[in-house]
N, C-alpha and C positions, 0 to 999 in steps of 0.2 A: 460476828463483828471482827473485822479484821486487824490483826496484830503481826504485822512482818517480823520474822525471826532477826533479820539482820540489823535492825535499828534498835537505838536507845530510847527510854521514855522517862518521863517526869511524873511524880504524883499528881501535878496540875493539868496532865493530859496534852503535853507537847511531845512531839518525838523529835529524834535527831538522828541523821545518817552522816557518817563520818568517812571521808575519803581523803587520806593524808592529813592535810592540816586545814582542811575545808569541812565545815559542818554544814548540812542542809537542814533547816528546821520548819516544822510545820505542825499542826495540831491532829490529834488522833481521829480515827473513825468515831470512837465512843464520844470525843467532844463535839464533833460535828453533829452527831446524831442527837446529843443532849441539848445543843443550841437550837436546833431546827434550821429553817430556811435562812441562810445566812445573806445579808443585805449590805454589808460595809465593813471594810477592812481598811485599816491605816497602819502603814508599816515604817519603821524608821529610815532616815535617808542614808544612803550609801555613804560610808566614811565615819558613821556612828560608831562609838565605842560601847560595849555593853558588857556590864558584869554579871556573872551568874546570878540569876533570879530577878534582874531587871525587868522592867516591863518593856518589850520590844515592840508593842503595838496594842491595838484595840480591834476587837471583832464583834459586829453587832449582828443580832437575828431578830426575827420576829418576837423571840421571847425575851432576850436579854442583851446586854452589852457585857463583855468580860474582857479583862486584860490578858495579854498573851505573854508568858515569861519567858526569858532567855534561860535555857537548860545549861549552857555553859557561857564563859566569858569569851569574847573575841570583837573583833571589827568587822562591820556589816561591808561585805564586798559587793553583794547583790540582791536587789529586792525583786520579787516577782511581781512585776506591774500588772501581770495578767490577771491576778487575784483582786488587785484594787479596782480594776474595772469591770471584772466580772467574778465577784465574790461567791456566787452560787457554786462555782467550780469546787471550792471547798467541800461542799456536800456531795458531790459526785465522784470526786477523785483527791481524798485528802492526803494520800500518800505518794502520788506520783506528779499529776500537773498542779496540783495546788500547794506545793511547798511555798514558805513565805519569804523567808531570807536565807542567804548564805553568809557564813561568818569565816574569817580567817581565825582559827583558833588560836588563843593566847596561853591556855592552861590545859594541856592534854590530859592531865590527871583527873580533872573534873569529870572526864567522861566515865571513868571508872566508877564513880559514885550515882550514876544514872541506873535506872532499872533495865534489865533485859526484858525480852519478852516475856519469859515465864513468869518474872516478877510482877510485870505490868498485868499480865491476865490475872494473876492471883488477886492483885489489888482490886480489879474490876469485879472478881468473885466476892471479895469480902465486902465490898460496898453493896453487893446485890445488884450489879449493873451488867452482869455478863450472862 
């Protein structure tokens, strides 16, 4: 299971890649494999303000519907409309093509509280998922 080293992670299986004050957010390889074939994604409109742990959208698969949570606070500056029209992209490319939203980060210190790749891999091992 892929866990890129230069990303940060949440216990609810979202990932964040921060470049300057812009954070790109998606769901992890583990999350997409647990969900199965993804059939629908709903994302927040550009301009939305999100607080850390707010729901930033919904993802549905043949197995379940789940909320996606914002790992950090910020303003949505870009939605990946490709995943809304082709949600199965998340199954094939959760870290590259199928990012969900980009936020303008409002509190950089929140990034330090996220899991690094090693801590996320440990979380997966402890839950018997790795």
